[in-house]
C-alpha positions as CSV (number, residue, x, y, z in Angstrom):
1,M,-26.8,-15.1,-3.9
2,R,-27.9,-16.9,-0.8
3,R,-30.5,-15.3,1.4
4,L,-29.1,-14.0,4.7
5,G,-29.7,-15.9,7.9
6,D,-31.6,-14.3,10.7
7,L,-28.7,-12.9,12.6
8,E,-26.9,-12.0,9.4
9,A,-30.0,-10.0,8.3
10,E,-30.3,-8.4,11.7
11,I,-26.6,-7.2,11.6
12,M,-26.9,-6.0,8.0
13,D,-30.1,-4.1,8.8
14,R,-28.1,-1.9,11.2
15,F,-25.4,-1.1,8.6
16,W,-28.1,-0.3,6.0
17,R,-30.1,1.9,8.3
18,W,-27.1,3.6,9.8
19,H,-25.4,4.4,6.5
20,R,-22.0,4.5,8.2
21,G,-19.3,2.3,9.5
22,A,-19.7,0.7,13.0
23,T,-17.8,-1.6,15.3
24,V,-19.0,-5.0,16.5
25,R,-19.5,-3.4,19.9
26,E,-21.9,-0.8,18.5
27,V,-23.9,-3.6,16.7
28,V,-24.0,-5.8,19.8
29,D,-25.1,-2.9,22.0
30,D,-27.9,-2.0,19.6
31,I,-29.1,-5.6,19.3
32,N,-29.0,-6.1,23.0
33,R,-31.5,-3.3,23.4
34,H,-34.1,-5.8,22.0
35,R,-32.6,-9.2,22.9
36,D,-29.5,-10.8,24.3
37,V,-26.7,-11.7,21.9
38,A,-23.1,-12.5,22.8
39,Y,-20.3,-10.3,21.5
40,T,-18.4,-13.3,20.2
41,T,-21.4,-14.5,18.2
42,V,-21.8,-11.1,16.5
43,T,-18.0,-11.0,15.9
44,T,-18.2,-14.4,14.2
45,V,-21.2,-13.5,12.1
46,T,-19.8,-10.1,11.1
47,T,-16.5,-11.7,10.1
48,I,-18.5,-14.2,8.0
49,L,-20.4,-11.3,6.4
50,F,-17.1,-9.7,5.6
51,H,-15.7,-12.8,3.9
52,K,-19.0,-13.3,1.9
53,G,-18.5,-9.7,0.6
54,H,-21.5,-8.1,2.3
55,L,-19.3,-5.9,4.5
56,T,-16.0,-4.1,4.1
57,R,-13.8,-3.2,7.0
58,F,-10.8,-1.0,8.0
59,R,-8.8,-0.7,11.1
60,E,-9.4,2.2,13.5
61,G,-6.8,1.8,16.2
62,R,-7.2,-1.7,17.5
63,V,-10.7,-2.4,16.3
64,W,-12.3,-3.2,12.9
65,V,-14.9,-0.8,11.6
66,Y,-17.3,-2.4,9.2
67,E,-19.5,-0.9,6.5
68,A,-22.1,-2.3,4.1
69,A,-20.4,-3.2,0.8
70,A,-23.7,-2.5,-1.1
71,T,-27.1,-1.1,-0.4
72,R,-30.1,-3.1,0.8
73,E,-31.6,-2.5,-2.6
74,T,-28.6,-4.0,-4.4
75,Y,-28.9,-7.0,-2.2
76,A,-32.6,-7.3,-2.9
77,A,-32.0,-7.0,-6.6
78,A,-29.4,-9.8,-6.5
79,L,-32.0,-12.0,-4.6
80,M,-34.6,-11.3,-7.3
81,E,-32.1,-12.2,-10.1
82,D,-31.3,-15.5,-8.3
83,G,-34.9,-16.3,-8.0
84,L,-35.5,-15.5,-11.7
85,S,-32.5,-17.6,-12.7
86,A,-34.2,-20.6,-11.1
87,A,-37.0,-20.5,-13.6
88,E,-36.8,-22.5,-16.9
89,D,-39.2,-20.0,-18.5
90,R,-38.0,-16.5,-17.4
91,P,-40.8,-14.6,-19.2
92,T,-43.5,-16.7,-17.5
93,A,-41.8,-16.2,-14.1
94,L,-41.7,-12.5,-14.7
95,T,-45.4,-12.5,-15.6
96,H,-46.2,-14.3,-12.4
97,F,-44.1,-11.8,-10.4
98,V,-45.7,-8.8,-12.0
99,R,-49.2,-10.1,-11.4
100,G,-48.4,-10.0,-7.7
101,L,-47.3,-6.4,-7.7
102,T,-49.5,-3.5,-6.5
103,A,-50.4,-0.7,-9.0
104,A,-47.8,1.5,-7.4
105,E,-45.1,-1.2,-7.7
106,R,-46.1,-1.8,-11.4
107,A,-45.7,2.0,-12.0
108,A,-42.3,1.9,-10.3
109,L,-41.3,-1.0,-12.5
110,Q,-42.4,0.8,-15.6
111,G,-40.4,3.8,-14.4
112,A,-37.3,1.6,-13.9
113,L,-37.7,0.0,-17.3
114,H,-37.9,3.5,-18.9
115,A,-34.9,4.7,-17.0
116,V,-32.9,1.7,-18.3
117,D,-34.1,2.1,-21.9
118,P,-36.0,5.3,-22.5
119,R,-36.6,4.6,-26.2
120,P,-40.4,4.4,-27.1
121,G,-41.8,1.0,-27.5
122,R,-39.0,-0.7,-25.6
């Protein structure tokens, strides 16, 4: 999975935070509270995100309402999997990754491993 571009990430951030569908107009209005962006630019990028599978959409009257196709966490996991797949030696890559984690993150990782396979010693 390719990392999102700056505007793609900015648009997706709204859908992930809002946890609801929204129109391009709503996204544009929210972004424009911080910086200027053209409606047509957001329309184009939102359509691209739809075609890439990051957004779903449905018609509500004459406008499209978009929703995130997956959570931010699912997207982050896909990025991590892609990064890991770039390594020739996955166990070594995982070791380097884990070394960079905080104690709380390591504990969360141990909890996730236990949730996936709760058998002792696994």
